[in-house]
N, C-alpha and C positions, 0 to 999 in steps of 0.2 A: 498763754494759751489762747490761740486765735480763734476767731469765729469765722471760718472760711465760708464765704457766702455759698449758698445752695448751688449744687453743681447738676442737679437732675435736669434742669431746663437748659443746660448748656450743650448747644450743638458741637459734638466732638466726634472725631472718627473713633469707633469702637476700639480699633486696633491700638490706638496710640492713648486711649483714656488713661491708662495705668500710670504711664510715665508723665502724662500731663498733670495728673493729680499728685504724682510723687514729687514733682518739682515745686509744689505748693506746701512747703513744710509749715505746719501748724504748731501752736503751743497748746498741748493737751486738749486738743479737740475744739478749736475754735476757728478763726476765719482765715484763711488762705495764706501762706506765707510769701515772702519776697521770691522773685524768680530768679534763678541763676541764668547767666548769659547762655551757657550751653555747657553741658558736662561730658567728659569723657567717660565718666562712670555711668552704667545702665541705670543706676538708681541714684537719684539725688539724696544727699545727706544734710543733716540739720546745719543750718548757718546761723543759729541763734546767738552764738557766742561772738559773733563778728558784725561789723558794719556791713550792711547788705547793699548799699550804693554810695558812689561818689567818695570813696575812701582816698585821703591824699597821703596817708602815711604808708610805710613799707610794709607794715604788718597790722591789719586792723583787728585781729582776733585778740581775744584776751582770756587766757586760762590761768587762773589764780590759785596757787597752792599756798595754804597758810602754814606758817611754821610756829605760830603761837599756840598756847595750850587751850585746850577746849574749856569754855567757861560754863558750860552747862553739865548737869549730871550725866554720867555715862551709863546710868541704869537704864534698862529697856523698859522698866515700868515708871511712869511719871509719878512724882509726888503730887498729890492733890490737896488743895486747901480750901477752905470755907470762903475766903475773901481773896480776890486778885492781888498779886504781888508785883509791883513794877520792877522791870529789869534794871540792872544797874545804870546802863546807858539812859534809860528813860528817866529814872528818878534823879540822876545827876545832872542832866543837861536842861531842865525846865519842861520836859515833856509831861503833860497832864492827862491822865486817863479818862477817856470820855465814853468808852463802849467796850464791852468784853463778853465773853462767853467762855466760861472755865469747864462747861460740860459736867457740871457736878450733879445734875438731876438724873432722872431715869429714862428721859426721852428727849428727843431733839426739840428745841424751843422755837415753835412756829412763830413766835412774835419777833424773833431774830432772823429765821432762815426760812426760804421757800425752796421747793424743788424744782428742777426742770424734769420734765416727763417726755421723753421722745426717743425715737429710734432713728434719728437724722444721721448719726454718725459724726456729728460735730462738724460737719463740712470738711473734714480732713480724711474721709474714708475709713473712720474709726469703726470697730467691730462690736461696741456696746450699745444697748439700750440703757438710757437712765430712767429710773423708777423712783417712786417714793415708798417703797415696800421695806419693811424692817429688815428683810433679807440683805438688803443693799446699803442701809445705813441705819445705825443705831448708837445710842450712848450707853457705855457700861463701864464701871469702875473709874469715873471721872475723865473717860476719853470718848471722843467721837470716832467711830469706826465707819469708813466708807469701803464697801467690800465689792470687788469685782469677782463675778462667778461665771463658770462655764454653763451656759444653759441657753437654748434658743428661746427668744422673746420677740413678740410682735407688738409694734406701737406706731404711733403717728410719725410721718415722715417729714417733719418740719421743726425749726428751732424752737418754737413755743408750743409745740404739741397740738397745734390747732388745725392740722391738715386732715382732710378726709382719706388721703391716701396713706398707706402703711407699709412698713417694711419690717422684715424678720431679720434679727442679727443673733449671732452665736454666743454672746455675753451680755450680762447685765452689770450695772453699776449704779453709782449715784453721783449727782452734782447738786451742791447746795449753793445758794447765793442769797445775798441781802437786797437784791434788786426791789425797788419800790418799797423797801422796809427801812432801810438805813443807807444813806450815801454820804460821802466825804469829799471835801477839797482840801488838800494837803494834810499832813500828819505823819505819825510814825505807825506802822502796822506790823505787829509781830505775831507770828504763828509758830508754836512748837509742835513738831510733828515727827513722826517715825514713817519712813517711806516704804513702799512694796518694792519688791524686786522680781527679776526674771524678764526674759524676752518678751516683749510686747506690753509691758507696764509703762504707763504714762501718767504719773501724778502731777498735778498742777494746783497752785495757790496763786491767785492772780485778781485783777481788777479791770472791769470795763466801765465805760460811761453810761449812765442810765438815760440822760436826755441831752447829749452833746449838742452845742450849737454849731459844731463843725461837720455836720453830715453823718455818714455811717462809716462802718469799720472800712479802712483803718484810718481814715483821715480824723476820725473821732478819738482814736488813741487806744492803747492797751498797755498796762503795766503788769508784767510777769514778775511776781514776788519771787517764786521758786517754781521750777518745774525739772523734771528728770526723766530719763527714759532708759529702761533695760538695765537697771542697777544690777550689779554683780555678775552680769553676763560676761562671759570670757570669749573673746573673739581672736581666733588665729593664735592661740597660746599667750595672748597679751595679758595685762593686768585686768582685774575684774573692773567693769564700768563702775565709775564712782562720782561723775560730775553732776553738779547740780547747775542750774542756769537762772540768770536774771536778765530780762529782755525787755525792751520797748518795741512797740509796734506803732507806726504813724505813716505820715505822707499823704498819699492820695487813696481814694476808695480802692478796694481790692479790683483787679489784680495789680494795680500800680503802686502798692504800698511798699514800704521798706522796714527795716528792722535793724536793731543794734543792741548789743549786750555783751555779757561776759559769763564764762563758766568759772566754777569754783570747785577745788578739791580740798577736803578736809585733811587736817594734819595727821602724820603718822599712819597714813594709808587707811585711815578709817573710812567706813562706807555708811552712807546716810540711811541705808536700809537696816543697820544693825541696831541703832540707838535713836533716841529722841535728840532733836537739835532744833534751835530756834532760827527761823528765817524771818528777815525783817527788811522793810524799805523805810527810808525817810524821805517824804516828798515835800518840798518847798517850792516856792515860785522861782522858776528857772533852774532847778537842779533836783535829781533824784539819785539816792544813794542805796547801795544793797549791802546786806549784812548776813553772815551765818555765825551764830553763837557770839554774837558781840564784835565779830571781826569785820570791819569795813573793807570790802573787797572790789567795789566798783563804783564808779560815779559817772552820770551822764548830764549834760547841761543843755540848756535850749539853743545853744549855737550849734548843736548836732542833731536836733529834731525839728520837725516843722509839720504844718498841715496845709494841705490844699483841697478845697472842696468846691462843689458847684453851687452857685447862687444863681437862681433863675435860669439854670442850664449853662451858666458860664463858669468855667474853672477859675477859682480865685485863690489868692493867698490868704491863709489865716494869719492873724497877727502873731508877732514874736512871742514865744511861749506856748502857743497853741500846739496840740491838743491838750496838754498837761498844764493848763492855766487856771486862774480863779473863777473862770466861767463855766468850768466843767465839774460834774459830780460823778464820782466813781463809787461802784459797789463792789464787794468782795464775792468771790467764787471760789469753791474748793471742789475738786473731782479727781476721779481716777479713770482715765480713758484706757482703752485696750487697743493695741495696734495702730493703724492709721499711718498717715504719710511721713510721720517722724519715726515713731517707735518701731513700726512695721518695716522699715527700710534702712535702718542702721544696725550696727552690731551683727547679729546672727541673722537678721531679717525675719519678717514674719511674726507669728505669736506661738510661743511655747505653751500649748495647752496644758502641759503637765504641772506647771508652777501654780496654776489656779485652784481654790481661790487666793487672791492676794487682797491685802487691806492698807489703807492709808489712815494712820491713826493720828488724831489731832488732840493734843493735851489742852491747848488753850489758844483763843484768838483775842488780841487786845490792840485797841485803837487809841492813840494818844494824839492830842493837839498841843501845838507849841504855845506854852503860856506867855512867852515873850511877845509874840506877834501872831495871834491865831489867823489874821486876814491873809498873811502871805507865808505863813509856816516857818518864817526865818528867826534865827536866833538861837535854835536848839540843836544845831548840828552836831553829830557824833563823827568826828573826823579820824581816820586811820591814815598814817603817813605812807603806808605802802599800797593804798588803794589804786587800782587801775583807772585811769581816765579814758573812757570810751569816747572816741571823737565823734561817732555818729555819722550822719549824712549831710550833705550840702543840699540846700533847697533847690530843686531844679527850675529851670526856666519854663515858665507856662508858654506854650506855642512852639512854633518852628524856629530853629537857629539856622543861620546861614553858614553853610561849609563852603569851602573853595570848590568851584567846579573845574571842568577841563581848561587847559592842559595838565595842571598839576595840583594835587592835593596833598601836602606833607602832613602826615598824622603826628609823626614824631621824628624830631632831629634837634637834639639838645633839650627840647622841651615838647610837652604835648600842645597840640594845635588848639587854638582858641575854638569854642563850641564843642570840645570833647572834654570828658572827665575819666580819670582812672576809676576802676571799680574792679571788684573780685567777688569771686563765689568761693567761699572755704567752708571747712566744718569746724566743729567745737575744738578740734585738735589743732587747728591753724596749719593746715597742710600745704598752703600755699602763701608766699609773700612776694612783694615786689618793691623795688627801689630804683632810684636814678643814680648811677655811678659814674665816676670819671674813668675814662679809658684813654690810654695814651694814643695821640693821634686822631682821636674822634671826639673828644669833649665828653659830653654826658651820653651815657647809653642806658636802656632800660634793662635792668636785671631781674629775672624771676627765678625764684627757687621754690621747688615743689618737693615735699618730703614724703608724700603718699601717693594715692591713686585719684582722689578726689579733689577738685578745684580748678579754677581757671582765673585769668586775669584778662581785663578787657578795657577797650576804649568805648566809652558810653557816650551817645549823643546827648548833650546837656539839655535839650528840650525834647519836643515831640519827635517820633521817628522821622527820618529824613528820606526824602525822595531822591534817589541817585540814578534815576533813568536819564538824567541829562548827560551821563557818561555812555559813550559808545561800549557796546559789550566786548569789543576787542582791546579796550583799555586794560592795563595791567595793574594788579597789586604787586608791589615790589619792596623788598626789604633785606637787609644784611642781618644774618643770624649767626651766633658763635654758641656752641654748646661747650660749657665748661667741665660739666660732668654729668653723667646720667647712669641710671640703673639699667642692668642688662634687660634687653627687650623693650625699653621704653621707646615710644614714638613721640613725635611733635606734631600735634594738630594745630592749624591755624584756620580760623573761621570768619565768616561774616554772618550776622545775626539778624533775623527779623522777628525775634521772640520764639522761644522753645514751643514746638520742635521745629519751627521754620528757620533751619540753620543748615548752611552749606560749609563743608570743611574739606581739607586737603592734608595729606601727610607730607610733611615737608622733609625731603632728604637732607641729612645733615653731614657735615664734614667730620673729620677727626676732631676730638676734643681740643679746643683752644684755637681752632682756625675759623676765621670769618668766611662766610660764603653768601653770596647773593642768590636770592629766590625770587622767580617771576611766575605769575600765573594770570591769564586773561580773566577778567570778570565772568565772561561766558562760561569758561571752563569751571571755575570755582562755584559758580551758581549751579551749574549742571551736576556737579558732584553730589549735591545734596547732603543729607545728614546721615552719617555712617553709624549713627547709634539707633535711630528711631526714624519711622517714614517722616519726611519733611524736607523742605528746601527753602532757603531764603529767596527773597525777592528784592529787587533793587527799588521797587516802589515804596518800601517801607523798612529801612535800615534802623534798627535799635542801636546795635553795637557794631562799630566799623571795623574792629580788629580784635579777635579773641585769640588768646594763647592758652592751649590745654594739653600740656604734656600727659601722657597716659600713665606715667609713673614718675618716681623720683627723678628729678633733673634740675640742673643749674644752667640756665641758658640766658643769653644776652641778645638784644635787638637794637638796631640803629638804622635810621633813614627809612623809616616806614612810610611808604607814600602810593598814591594812584597817579599813574600817568597815562595819558591818552587823549582822544579827541572828543568832541561833543557828539551826542547821538544825532540822528537825523530827525527826531522827533518821537513823541510818545504816542503809540496807538491807543485811541480811546477805546475803552471796553463798554460794550452796550450802548452804541451810538444812537442818538435821537434819529428819527422821531418814534421808532418802534424797536423793541427787541424782545424777541419771542424765547422765553426760557424753555418751554416745553410745548410741543404740538407734534405728536407722533414720535418724536425723539427729543433727547435733551440737546440743548444748544451747544456749540462747540465752546470750549473754555469752562464748562460746568461739569461737575461729577456729583453722582448721588453718594451721599454719606449719611450715617445715623448716629445717634447717641442711644445706646439700648443696654443699659446695665442689667436689666432683669430679663432680656430676651423677649420682651413683650411687644415689640413693634417689627414689622416686616413691610417691604416695599417692592412692587414688581410693576411690569408693563403688561397690561391685558388688552384684548381686543374688545371694542365696544361698537355695537351697531350705530351707523351714522357718524362715528367719532373716530374711526380707526383705532390707534394705539392711544390708551389713556394711562394715567399713573395712579396706581392703586396702593394705598396705605391701609394696613390691617393693624389695629392694636388691641391687645387683649387685657391690658391692665393700665395702671396709672403713669408708668415710667417710661420716657423715651420720646424722641422725636426723629423726623428725617428731614434732610435738607439738601439743597442744591448749594454745593461748595464751589466757590470761584478757584479753579486749579491754581492760578498765579495770584492768589489773594495777598494782601487786600487790593481792592481795586477802587478808584475814584469814581463815583457815580454822582458827583455834584450837578452835573449838567441836567439831571432829572429832577432837581428840587423845585423849579419854578413851575412847570406845567405837567409834571409826570404823574401817571397813574398806574398802579398795580391792578391788573384785570385778570381775573381767571374764572373759569367754569368749573363747578363741581357737582357732585351727586353723592348723597349719602345712601349707601346699600342697607346698613343697619347701624345701630348705635344703642349703647346702654343708656338707661336713664340718667340724666344730669350730665352726660358727656358734653363738653363744649370743645370748640375748635379754635386754637390760637394759630395765627399766621405772623411769622416774625421776619424781620431783617436783622442781621447780626454783624457786629464788628468785634466779637470776642466777649464772652460772658464776663461781667454783667451788662456789657454795653450792647444791649439788645432793645429792639422796639417792636411792639406787637400789637395785634388788633384782635379782639374776639369776634369772629365771624358768625352771624345768626345762622342756624342750621334749618333747612327746609325739611319738609316731610320726605320721608324714605322715598327713593326712587325718582325724585324730581331733579332734573338738571337746572342749575341756577347760576347766574352770572354774578360776581361779586366785584366791585371796583372801589378803590380808596386812593386819595390823592397820596403820592409818596411822601410829601412833605408832612402831611398829617400822620402817616404812619409813624416816621421818624419822631415827631412831636409827642406821640403817645409814650414813648419811653418804655422801660421795663415793668410790666405789671406785676412781677413777683415782689411782695413787699420786703422780702429779705434783702434785696439787692438792687438798690437804685441804680439806674444806668440808661443810656440811650445809644442806639446805634449812630455811628457817624457815617454820612453819605460818602465823605471823602476817603473811607477806609472799611469798605465792605468785605467781609469774608464769606458770608453765606447769603445769598440773594434771596432765597425763599425757603423758610423753615416751617414745616407743617407739625403742630404738636396738638393732637387731640388730648384732653385731660383724662379720658377714660376709654373704655372698649369701643371700638367703632370700626366699620369697614367703609371706606370713602374712596372716591376716585376723582382726579383732577384733569382738566384738559385746557389747552390754549391759555396756558399761564404766560403773560406778557406784561411788558412795560409799554405804555403808549403816552404820547405827548398830547395833552389837551390844550385848548386854545388854539392859537394861530402859529404856524411855521412859516416864518418869512423866507421867501426865495430872494426877493429884491425889494429894498426900500432904502433909497439913497445909496446902498451899496449891496452887493451880494451877500448872502449868508456865509458866514466864516467857513462852513463845511462844504461850500460850493466854489467852483470858479468857472468863469466865463470863457467859452471856447467857440470856434466856428468851423463850419465846412464851407469852404470858399475856393473851389477849384479854378474859377476864372477870374478871381480877384475883384468881383463886382458887388460883393457884400460887405458893408462896413458896419462896425459897431462902436458906440460910444456912451459914455455917461455924461449927460449935459444938465445944466441948472435950468430949472423952470420955476417961474414965480408962484409962490404958494405951495411948492411941492419938493423944493430942494432938488436933489438929483434924480433924474429919471434915465431909463435905459432906452437908447435909440437904436433902431436897425434901419439902415437905408440899402434898398436893392435897386439897382439900375437896370435899364432895359437889357435883356439878354442874360442877366446874371443867374448864376445857379448857386445853391447853397443855402445855408441857415446859420443861425447862432443858438448856442444852447448853454444851460447851466448843468454842470456836470458834478457828480459827487467826487469830492477829493479822495476819500477813502475807498472808492470803488463801488461795486454794485450794492444797494441797500434794500433791505425788505421793507415795503410800505403796505403790507397786507392789512395793517390796522388802519390805513387811511382810506379804504375802499368806500367807506360810507361818508368820508369828508368831501369838502368841496375845493376845487381849484378856483381861486378868485384872483382877479387882476383888473386893474385900471389900464385902459388902452386909448391911444389917440392916433388915428391915421391922418396924417396932415396932408398927404396927397397920395394918388395912385393913378396908374394908367387903366384903361379899359381893358377888362378881362382878368384883373388882378384879383387875388383872393388871399387869405391869411389861413395858414395851418399852424395850430398849436399842438405840441406832440409831447408824449412820454415814451422813452426809449431804452429798450433793454439790448440794443445792438442789432443792426440791420439783418434781416427785415422784421425783428420783433418790435414794431413800432405801432403805437396807437395815436390817433389824432382826431382832432375836431375842426371843422372848417368854419371861418368867420367870414361873411360877405360884407364888403366895405359899403358904406353908404355916404350920403352928401354931408352927414353930420361930421365935422372935424373937430368937435368938442370931446373932452374926456367922457369915456363911458366905462362902466363896470361890466365884466363878464363873469359868469359863474358856470361850473360844470361839475356834476358829481364825478368823483375820481373813478368809481367803478364803471360809470357810463363811458367816460373817456376811454379807458382800458377796453372795454367790450366793443368799442367802435372799430378796432382793429386798423390795419394799415391802408391808408387811402390809396396807395399806389398798387398794392398786391391783393390781399384779401382780408377779410375779417379774422381769418384763422391765424394770420401773422400778427397778433397782437402783442402788446408789450407784458412781460412777466413781472407782476407786482412784487415778487419776492427777489428779483434780480434786476432791479431798476438802475441803469446807469446815469441817464440823463434825465433830470427831473422836469425840465421846462424847456422845451425847443421851440424856437420862433422861426417859421419858414414862410416868407411871402412866395406866392407862386403866381405864375401866369403872366406878369408883367411888372413894370416897376412900382415900388412902394416905398413910402417913408412913414415908418410907425414907431411909437414910443409907449414904454410901459412903466407902471409904477405900482407900488403896493401889491407886488406879486406875492401870493401866500397860499398855504393850504389852511383852510378853516377846519380845524380838527373836532373831534368829538367833545 
């Protein structure tokens, strides 16, 4: 059962929220699941029975069916006893009972259990509120009963129930836990239980760390002893749902976590909802084993799990064995969730209201330690010869991996390229598998077999998402493909993936069965196709999975010689260039779009007219949920160039607000990687300017205690997120990034964003960089008698907006070494003739270095020396930032330390 971190603050497009949540399959209402690469099914289904990343085997799923006899009583009424009895496995192998609850009293023992009380939805979009009411949990006849009921209920909308905001949900239930009462490291954990049934039921018996040294979920780990969904539900005339699941969750903090585990079917088509069965795990250092009724059905080892967590903001490898090592203490949880991202999206989907109330019954909970070696739990293992070994996931590389660039990147030809790893998204039924097989005349080829409609196989980048903008967009993805067999109507989708739903796919035409065929598509066309399932599109700036194979139905298909061929791109256009970038001023900047996260319909945004301001951006919120944000259309984008001297600046006015409403402004790299600041709110009706260094905003990180994280400036998805915490009517204007400090135009060399050009019609103007004692290189302009023309520093990227520099100063050092009578010097800014502004400097007898300063606004307002003041440069469309034009006669002049001294 995962604790999926709180989604309410997550800026998402409302239209795509449902599928985004569905892709985060949780365990009984806990923390967000691992993410499929991209699914052809419109609803993602559970992958808890398989490894969710870096699988190297041909089929990582494990569905185990027992052929042994059931060792527990088949009676639906448990036998109760006055003293706990050890199971045969526990008593025979050295397990020593250290804690238990037999539920023999008349009430729940609060010295052993506490209640969660919230309407948070488990972070998995579940439909229940957890309460401490006897209606939802009680002890009777030696059994704990956790009851899910259909009734509207309102409660706090936070994991610990400490939020002032509330939510109303249509079901009630209970979650009991031993947190801060009793925790364990290593041992055997046995729970005898009878499970509920029906579409939308999700019982779970599981463990979470109380105070992990390895950060938050899921780098801190989670052990699912047992969970099941929708038991006895019949889907499309098939067998009634009967699987129980044992799973581990680990890796990095959500949403970059992974999971691996196995499903189990009882012998003789028995259903876990019909009788009591004993569910157990044995946890020792380096190994965890799962059991049902004494049958050992699955094993995982520390070779297949890992932890990576942040230490002082730096992602770090946890030691081998973490997070399930001797430094972590775990507590028990038992609950019955309703609906949500797993139960509500598999089998017949949704919640069948008619089956409620439903009850999870627990006969006993028993915890043992290994008497042979309590320190590491070793020496007491109960081993079954037929247990499935779940390989788990390979530890990913921290940071970027270098993949081959143009002209050729071979992803697969006899073997997978270095820097990539095989991975798959599949369901409990193991509907897709892959293997490398020998093919005559080809060597090894990649074979993919899919038996249903859900699942895909993909090549995952072994480290952080890779930037593939070094490839020209007319480069081609090329591969050979052969369909061996397929279901009628099945299509073959091939995709490139920036993280769901930012996926682009193409339907690949296939030849007759058994025939190899080459397929080609340009990267431009593939990206432009976008996501055929949900709005979204991959971006070459951030590729997570370089090649995704997703048949829409049953198919046996082989691939060979998968590659990208083409040329290098001419360069990457920088988004939001220095020194200023206006996000909103009368209109939204190109490349941005307004989106919202609005689960309760409590927030709206619009443009309104405001006296002396023109159009302003108005946000009205009537409750606690939701936000509005400026999303980068081709996200994510790299804004690292703003880290040194950049500021976020905006004007705002509160028209009205509820008491205690606060304003959070955020930058976002995808929840929970968000950084925010609480903006002080002025009196109503007063326009106020707010500014914060962008580096400081990023360093703030995510203020939501549920979900540690911080935005990454090199991967920004949403540039400006407006999230009031309560009711408010507020307007924003002149939202911008500005560079504080100095912007260098020339100091030993021109700024990398500028190049030096000249207008020199009669060849009598020369320019050079020359060395000068104590100064390094200086920029020299020599104009001989009769010369015409000038030299200028031009913006390489074209016209730029310097509106935010109007109150700054243009400052430079200059030295006039010689000049003829009548000569004078013009310094200009230029938007294209005649839109030029200039200032005149009169030479003097002083041939030493001098400093000159002029306010940018004053220079602009001077207008054109040759025409009129009306023909002044346009600060929003400035082409040439610094123009040097000696006039009237010959002159030899040098410049150094040319800069804009900013706010």
